[in-house]
C-alpha positions as CSV (number, residue, x, y, z in Angstrom):
1,X,-13.6,65.7,-25.0
2,X,-14.5,66.3,-28.6
3,X,-12.4,69.2,-29.7
4,X,-10.5,72.4,-28.7
5,X,-10.7,75.7,-30.5
6,X,-8.7,78.9,-30.4
7,X,-10.8,82.0,-29.6
8,X,-9.0,85.3,-29.0
9,X,-6.5,84.6,-26.3
10,X,-8.0,81.3,-25.1
11,X,-8.0,77.6,-25.8
12,X,-11.6,76.5,-25.3
13,X,-12.4,72.8,-24.7
14,X,-15.8,71.2,-25.7
15,X,-17.5,67.8,-25.1
16,X,-20.9,67.0,-26.7
17,X,-21.4,70.7,-27.5
18,X,-20.8,71.7,-23.9
19,X,-17.9,73.9,-22.9
20,X,-15.8,72.0,-20.4
21,X,-13.1,74.6,-19.7
22,X,-11.0,77.3,-21.2
23,X,-7.3,78.0,-20.7
24,X,-6.1,81.6,-20.8
25,X,-2.5,81.6,-21.8
26,X,0.2,84.4,-21.8
27,X,-0.9,85.1,-25.3
28,X,-2.9,87.7,-27.2
29,X,-4.3,86.4,-30.5
30,X,-4.4,82.6,-31.0
31,X,-5.0,81.4,-34.5
32,X,-3.9,78.1,-36.2
33,X,-4.0,75.0,-34.0
34,X,-3.0,71.3,-34.2
35,X,-3.0,68.4,-31.7
36,X,-0.1,65.9,-31.1
37,X,-2.1,62.9,-29.9
38,X,1.0,60.9,-29.0
39,X,2.4,63.4,-26.6
40,X,-1.0,65.0,-25.7
41,X,0.3,68.4,-26.7
42,X,-1.4,71.3,-28.4
43,X,0.6,73.4,-30.9
44,X,-0.7,76.8,-31.9
45,X,0.1,80.2,-33.4
46,X,-0.1,83.5,-31.6
47,X,0.0,86.4,-34.1
48,X,0.5,89.1,-31.5
49,X,3.0,87.7,-29.1
50,X,6.4,89.3,-28.8
51,X,8.0,86.1,-27.5
52,X,7.5,83.9,-30.6
53,X,5.2,82.8,-33.4
54,X,4.4,79.1,-32.6
55,X,4.0,77.6,-29.1
56,X,3.2,74.3,-27.5
57,X,1.0,73.6,-24.5
58,X,0.6,70.4,-22.6
59,X,-2.7,70.3,-20.7
60,X,-1.6,67.7,-18.2
61,X,1.6,69.3,-17.2
62,X,0.5,72.9,-17.9
63,X,3.8,73.5,-19.6
64,X,3.9,76.3,-22.2
65,X,6.9,76.7,-24.6
66,X,7.9,78.9,-27.5
67,X,9.0,76.8,-30.5
68,X,9.6,79.3,-33.3
69,X,10.8,82.9,-33.1
70,X,8.7,85.7,-34.5
71,X,9.7,87.5,-37.7
72,X,9.0,91.1,-38.5
73,X,6.9,90.2,-41.5
74,X,5.0,86.9,-41.6
75,X,1.5,85.4,-41.9
76,X,1.4,81.9,-40.5
77,X,-1.9,80.3,-41.6
78,X,-1.6,76.7,-40.5
79,X,0.6,74.2,-38.5
80,X,0.9,70.4,-38.6
81,X,3.0,68.0,-36.6
82,X,4.4,64.5,-37.1
83,X,4.6,63.1,-33.6
84,X,6.7,60.2,-34.7
85,X,9.6,62.0,-36.4
86,X,8.9,65.0,-34.1
87,X,8.7,67.4,-37.0
88,X,6.6,70.6,-37.1
89,X,5.5,72.1,-40.4
90,X,3.8,75.4,-41.1
91,X,2.8,77.7,-44.0
92,X,3.6,81.4,-44.3
93,X,1.4,83.1,-47.0
94,X,3.5,86.4,-46.7
95,X,6.6,84.5,-47.7
96,X,4.7,82.1,-49.9
97,X,6.8,79.4,-48.2
98,X,6.6,76.2,-46.2
99,X,8.9,75.8,-43.2
100,X,9.7,73.0,-40.7
101,X,11.6,72.4,-37.5
102,X,12.6,69.3,-35.6
103,X,11.2,69.0,-32.1
104,X,13.9,66.6,-31.2
105,X,15.7,67.7,-28.1
106,X,19.1,69.2,-29.0
107,X,18.4,69.6,-32.7
108,X,19.8,72.8,-34.1
109,X,17.1,74.5,-36.0
110,X,17.3,77.9,-37.7
111,X,15.6,80.3,-35.2
112,X,12.8,81.2,-37.8
113,X,12.4,77.7,-39.2
114,X,14.1,75.7,-41.9
115,X,12.8,76.3,-45.4
116,X,11.1,73.4,-47.2
117,X,9.6,75.2,-50.2
118,X,9.8,78.8,-51.5
119,X,7.1,79.3,-54.1
120,X,6.8,81.9,-56.9
121,X,3.2,81.7,-57.8
122,X,1.5,79.4,-55.3
123,X,0.1,80.7,-52.0
124,X,0.4,77.8,-49.5
125,X,-2.3,78.0,-46.8
126,X,-3.3,74.9,-45.0
127,X,-1.0,72.0,-44.2
128,X,-1.3,68.4,-42.9
129,X,0.9,65.3,-42.5
130,X,0.5,61.6,-43.0
131,X,2.8,60.3,-40.3
132,X,2.5,56.7,-41.4
133,X,3.6,57.2,-45.0
134,X,5.8,60.2,-44.5
135,X,4.0,62.8,-46.7
136,X,3.3,66.5,-46.1
137,X,0.2,67.8,-47.8
138,X,-0.8,71.5,-48.4
139,X,-3.3,73.7,-50.2
140,X,-2.5,76.4,-52.6
141,X,-5.1,79.2,-52.6
142,X,-3.9,81.3,-55.6
143,X,-7.3,81.4,-57.3
144,X,-5.7,81.6,-60.7
145,X,-4.6,78.0,-60.3
146,X,-5.5,76.5,-57.0
147,X,-4.2,73.1,-56.0
148,X,-3.8,70.5,-53.3
149,X,-0.3,69.0,-53.3
150,X,2.0,66.8,-51.4
151,X,5.7,65.8,-51.2
152,X,8.0,63.7,-49.0
153,X,9.4,65.4,-45.9
154,X,12.7,66.1,-47.7
155,X,10.8,68.0,-50.5
156,X,11.2,65.1,-53.0
157,X,8.4,63.6,-55.0
158,X,6.3,66.7,-55.1
159,X,3.0,66.2,-57.0
160,X,-0.3,67.9,-57.6
161,X,-3.3,65.8,-56.4
162,X,-6.2,68.1,-57.0
163,X,-6.3,70.9,-59.5
164,X,-9.8,70.9,-61.1
165,X,-13.2,72.2,-59.8
166,X,-11.5,73.9,-56.9
167,X,-11.4,77.6,-56.0
168,X,-9.9,78.4,-52.6
169,X,-9.1,75.3,-50.5
170,X,-8.7,77.0,-47.1
171,X,-8.3,74.0,-44.9
172,X,-7.0,70.5,-45.1
173,X,-6.6,67.5,-42.8
174,X,-5.5,63.9,-43.1
175,X,-7.3,60.9,-41.6
176,X,-5.0,57.9,-41.3
177,X,-7.8,55.6,-40.1
178,X,-9.8,55.9,-43.4
179,X,-6.7,56.8,-45.5
180,X,-8.6,59.9,-46.7
181,X,-7.9,63.6,-46.9
182,X,-10.7,66.1,-46.1
183,X,-10.7,69.8,-47.2
184,X,-12.9,72.9,-47.1
185,X,-13.2,74.9,-50.3
186,X,-14.4,78.5,-50.0
187,X,-16.0,78.7,-53.4
188,X,-16.4,81.9,-55.4
189,X,-19.3,83.9,-54.2
190,X,-21.4,82.6,-51.4
191,X,-20.8,78.9,-51.9
192,X,-18.6,76.4,-50.1
193,X,-18.0,72.6,-50.0
194,X,-16.6,70.1,-47.6
195,X,-14.9,67.3,-49.7
196,X,-12.9,64.1,-49.3
197,X,-10.7,61.9,-51.5
198,X,-8.1,59.2,-51.2
199,X,-4.6,60.2,-50.1
200,X,-3.5,60.2,-53.8
201,X,-6.4,62.5,-54.8
202,X,-8.6,59.7,-56.3
203,X,-12.2,58.8,-55.5
204,X,-13.2,62.4,-54.8
205,X,-16.6,62.9,-53.0
206,X,-18.4,66.0,-51.8
207,X,-19.7,65.6,-48.3
208,X,-21.7,68.9,-48.3
209,X,-22.2,71.7,-50.8
210,X,-23.8,74.8,-49.3
211,X,-23.8,78.6,-49.1
212,X,-23.5,81.5,-46.7
213,X,-20.6,79.8,-44.8
214,X,-17.1,81.0,-44.7
215,X,-15.0,77.9,-43.6
216,X,-11.6,78.6,-42.2
217,X,-10.2,75.6,-40.2
218,X,-11.1,71.9,-40.4
219,X,-10.4,68.8,-38.4
220,X,-11.5,65.1,-38.1
221,X,-12.2,62.8,-35.2
222,X,-13.0,59.1,-35.1
223,X,-16.6,59.8,-36.3
224,X,-17.0,63.4,-37.4
225,X,-15.6,66.2,-39.6
226,X,-15.6,69.6,-37.7
227,X,-15.0,73.0,-39.2
228,X,-14.9,76.6,-38.2
229,X,-17.4,79.0,-39.9
230,X,-16.5,82.6,-39.8
231,X,-19.8,83.8,-41.2
232,X,-21.8,82.7,-38.1
233,X,-18.8,82.6,-35.6
234,X,-19.6,79.0,-35.1
235,X,-18.4,75.4,-35.3
236,X,-20.2,72.7,-37.3
237,X,-19.8,69.0,-37.8
238,X,-20.9,66.2,-40.2
239,X,-20.5,62.5,-40.1
240,X,-17.6,60.8,-41.9
241,X,-19.8,57.8,-42.8
242,X,-21.0,59.4,-46.0
243,X,-24.6,58.3,-45.4
244,X,-27.2,59.9,-47.7
245,X,-29.1,61.5,-44.9
246,X,-26.0,63.1,-43.3
247,X,-26.7,66.8,-42.5
248,X,-24.4,69.4,-41.0
249,X,-25.1,70.2,-37.4
250,X,-24.1,73.3,-35.6
251,X,-22.1,72.4,-32.4
252,X,-21.6,75.8,-30.8
253,X,-21.3,79.5,-31.6
254,X,-19.3,82.3,-30.1
255,X,-19.4,86.0,-29.4
256,X,-15.9,86.3,-30.8
257,X,-14.7,84.8,-34.1
258,X,-12.9,81.4,-33.6
259,X,-10.0,80.6,-35.7
260,X,-8.4,77.1,-35.3
261,X,-9.8,73.8,-34.2
262,X,-8.3,70.4,-33.3
263,X,-10.3,67.2,-32.6
264,X,-9.5,64.9,-29.7
265,X,-8.5,61.8,-31.7
266,X,-6.7,59.1,-29.8
267,X,-3.6,57.8,-31.6
268,X,-4.7,54.1,-31.4
269,X,-8.0,55.1,-33.1
270,X,-6.2,57.1,-35.8
271,X,-4.0,54.1,-36.9
272,X,-6.5,51.3,-36.4
273,X,-6.7,49.1,-39.5
274,X,-3.9,51.0,-41.3
275,X,-1.2,48.5,-42.2
276,X,1.2,51.3,-42.9
277,X,1.1,52.3,-39.2
278,X,2.0,48.9,-37.7
279,X,5.4,50.1,-36.5
280,X,3.8,53.3,-35.1
281,X,1.9,51.1,-32.5
282,X,5.2,50.4,-30.8
283,X,5.4,54.1,-29.8
284,X,2.2,53.8,-27.7
285,X,3.2,53.3,-24.1
286,X,0.5,50.8,-23.3
287,X,-1.0,49.5,-26.5
288,X,-3.1,46.4,-27.1
289,X,-1.8,42.8,-27.6
290,X,-1.3,43.5,-31.3
291,X,1.7,45.7,-30.4
292,X,5.3,44.3,-30.6
293,X,6.0,46.3,-27.5
294,X,4.1,46.5,-24.3
295,X,4.8,48.1,-21.0
296,X,5.8,45.9,-18.1
297,X,3.2,45.9,-15.4
298,X,4.5,47.1,-12.0
299,X,2.6,44.3,-10.2
300,X,3.9,41.5,-12.4
301,X,5.7,39.0,-10.2
302,X,6.5,36.5,-12.8
303,X,9.9,35.0,-13.5
304,X,10.3,37.3,-16.5
305,X,10.1,40.4,-14.4
306,X,12.5,38.9,-11.9
307,X,15.0,38.6,-14.6
308,X,14.6,42.3,-15.2
309,X,15.1,43.3,-11.5
310,X,18.4,45.0,-12.3
311,X,16.8,47.2,-15.0
312,X,14.7,50.3,-14.9
313,X,11.2,49.6,-13.5
314,X,7.8,50.6,-14.8
315,X,7.1,51.4,-18.4
316,X,10.1,51.3,-20.7
317,X,9.7,53.5,-23.8
318,X,12.6,53.1,-26.3
319,X,11.2,56.1,-28.2
320,X,11.6,58.6,-25.4
321,X,14.2,61.1,-26.4
322,X,16.3,60.2,-23.4
323,X,16.7,56.6,-24.8
324,X,18.6,58.1,-27.7
325,X,20.9,60.1,-25.6
326,X,24.5,58.9,-25.6
327,X,24.6,58.8,-21.8
328,X,21.6,56.5,-21.3
329,X,21.4,52.8,-20.9
330,X,21.8,50.9,-24.2
331,X,18.9,48.8,-25.5
332,X,21.0,45.7,-24.8
333,X,20.6,46.5,-21.1
334,X,16.8,46.6,-21.4
335,X,14.3,43.8,-21.4
336,X,12.0,44.3,-24.4
337,X,9.1,42.0,-24.4
338,X,5.9,41.7,-26.4
339,X,2.4,41.3,-25.0
340,X,2.9,37.5,-24.6
341,X,6.1,38.0,-22.5
342,X,8.5,36.8,-25.1
343,X,11.7,38.7,-26.0
344,X,11.6,40.6,-29.2
345,X,13.5,39.2,-32.1
346,X,16.4,41.1,-33.7
347,X,14.1,42.1,-36.5
348,X,11.4,43.3,-34.2
349,X,13.9,45.4,-32.2
350,X,15.1,46.9,-35.4
351,X,11.5,47.9,-36.3
352,X,11.0,49.4,-32.8
353,X,14.3,51.3,-32.7
354,X,14.6,52.3,-36.4
355,X,11.1,53.3,-37.2
356,X,11.3,56.9,-38.6
357,X,14.7,57.4,-37.0
358,X,16.7,58.0,-40.2
359,X,15.1,60.9,-42.2
360,X,17.0,60.3,-45.4
361,X,18.9,57.0,-45.3
362,X,18.9,53.4,-44.1
363,X,18.8,52.5,-40.4
364,X,20.5,49.6,-38.6
365,X,21.0,48.7,-34.9
366,X,24.7,48.9,-34.1
367,X,26.7,46.7,-31.7
368,X,25.8,49.0,-28.8
369,X,22.1,48.4,-29.4
370,X,21.4,51.9,-30.8
371,X,20.0,53.0,-34.1
372,X,22.6,54.2,-36.6
373,X,22.1,55.8,-40.0
374,X,23.7,55.3,-43.4
375,X,22.8,58.5,-45.1
376,X,21.9,59.0,-48.7
377,X,24.7,60.8,-50.6
378,X,23.0,64.2,-50.4
379,X,22.5,64.1,-46.6
380,X,24.5,64.1,-43.4
381,X,23.9,64.2,-39.7
382,X,23.1,61.7,-36.9
383,X,19.7,61.2,-38.4
384,X,20.5,62.2,-42.0
385,X,18.5,65.3,-41.3
386,X,20.8,67.9,-43.0
387,X,21.1,68.4,-46.8
388,X,24.7,68.8,-47.8
389,X,23.8,72.2,-49.4
390,X,22.3,73.6,-46.2
391,X,24.2,76.8,-45.3
392,X,27.1,75.6,-47.5
393,X,27.3,78.6,-50.0
394,X,28.0,82.0,-48.5
395,X,27.1,85.5,-49.7
396,X,24.0,84.4,-51.7
397,X,25.8,81.8,-53.6
398,X,23.7,79.0,-55.2
399,X,24.6,75.4,-54.1
400,X,24.9,72.8,-56.8
401,X,25.5,69.0,-56.5
402,X,28.6,67.4,-58.0
403,X,28.7,64.0,-59.6
404,X,29.5,62.3,-56.3
405,X,26.9,64.3,-54.3
406,X,29.5,66.8,-53.0
407,X,28.3,70.4,-52.9
408,X,29.7,73.2,-55.0
409,X,28.8,76.8,-55.4
410,X,27.8,79.2,-58.2
411,X,28.9,82.5,-56.8
412,X,27.7,86.1,-57.4
413,X,29.9,88.2,-59.7
414,X,31.7,89.9,-56.8
415,X,32.6,86.7,-54.9
416,X,34.7,83.7,-55.6
417,X,36.1,80.6,-53.7
418,X,34.8,77.1,-53.0
419,X,32.0,78.5,-50.8
420,X,31.9,82.1,-52.3
421,X,33.8,83.2,-49.2
422,X,36.3,85.5,-51.0
423,X,35.4,89.0,-52.0
424,X,37.0,89.9,-55.4
425,X,39.5,92.8,-55.4
426,X,38.2,95.7,-57.4
427,X,40.4,97.0,-60.3
428,X,40.8,100.8,-60.4
429,X,40.6,102.0,-64.0
430,X,41.2,105.5,-65.5
431,X,40.2,106.4,-69.0
432,X,41.9,108.7,-71.5
433,X,40.2,109.9,-74.6
434,X,42.0,110.0,-78.0
435,X,40.5,111.6,-81.1
436,X,41.7,110.7,-84.5
437,X,40.8,109.4,-87.9
438,X,41.7,106.5,-90.2
439,X,43.1,106.8,-93.7
440,X,43.9,104.3,-96.3
441,X,47.4,104.1,-98.0
442,X,49.2,101.4,-99.9
443,X,49.7,99.2,-96.8
444,X,46.2,99.5,-95.4
445,X,44.4,101.5,-92.8
446,X,46.4,103.8,-90.6
447,X,45.6,106.0,-87.6
448,X,46.3,109.7,-87.5
449,X,45.7,112.5,-84.9
450,X,47.2,115.2,-87.0
451,X,45.5,118.6,-86.9
452,X,43.1,119.0,-89.7
453,X,42.3,115.3,-89.9
454,X,38.6,114.7,-90.2
455,X,37.4,113.2,-86.8
456,X,35.4,110.0,-87.3
457,X,35.6,108.3,-83.9
458,X,36.6,108.6,-80.3
459,X,38.7,105.8,-78.7
460,X,38.4,105.0,-75.0
461,X,41.8,103.6,-73.8
462,X,41.7,102.0,-70.3
463,X,44.7,102.7,-68.2
464,X,45.2,100.3,-65.2
465,X,46.6,102.0,-62.1
């Protein structure tokens, strides 16, 4: 399979330009789309559903789930997923905001998503993640000052990567294999470009510069860049190899306008040759011999398997969510071996268990063989996933950090207390008016309200009741 696209209420699957199948879901208007290659799950937006905004669909199990509740006013333009940390990000151009949720089972997300950025002037549209280095990337389509930016998952280290010779970057994707980002720029007038650069914005190259296309969504596979063109209701592709004779090729067209697209890109192909993704290989259930973790073959009758007779059979995946549940077997009770049949060292076990476990802190394996976090001073939670300011101040109070990283609140004028939880009592005031004049005698100015005194002021005297 090459790619899947959202068209109306359907997910449509293609291979070599030929439609393989379509899935009609309990949905009405599918738009943005992304693919979680690790869990073989599609994540998409349905703009017309009453049951939510963002949904997941596993083609193998046919399971369909609502992930994010629908708001009255919203305009979700793009979604991106980190399958390692199990984080989902999306942009809302109506709110001019970027949101996220954790897909980890049992994590308590805000029903409409957790806010990552609220912007005043930028209009965030497309979004992508680099799972290996832990960055989230997005495009800003405010044509007065368009940009491509990135930050860490915790909103720190925000930086502008591209801000010149750019007009409306409508779509963006990250290719971890080549360590490149690709984007589509809907230029002013009839022109458009498909461009690429290093992940820090350097070494920028234009793959194609053309006209009469209106690109909307863009994705990459092992060999190609694909994009949705609204002008011709079609999908195009071009080689990633940057050869001089590369020309865009139309793959297919539709009667109805497509919106989102996601390429089928195997995880082992995505991370091949990227040294930053070494630990990620351990998450693959049956990776090659370069992995520090391999599944135990069911037909292995060697002495090493006999030693494991009292332990769970089949593939052992320490990254499955159940392995992190308090009620499951600890890692000390499991046999972890590499492809050569040797036990993993303590350091290798730490790499396997701790990889991307602590979101904002340091990870170690405790005496029970489980990952444990020592959080940075501004974070708390089992995985250091919660900022100390999250929901701390009430009644629209603004959270501020103290010297020791403890939260405090700057309260609105009508509230007080450590968390702005106390409503101030109003003071009832009555006013009486006194008329009079000042005159000067030998001891200074004096006040008089005698009849006939020339009135030069009116004094308001508050009377507390």
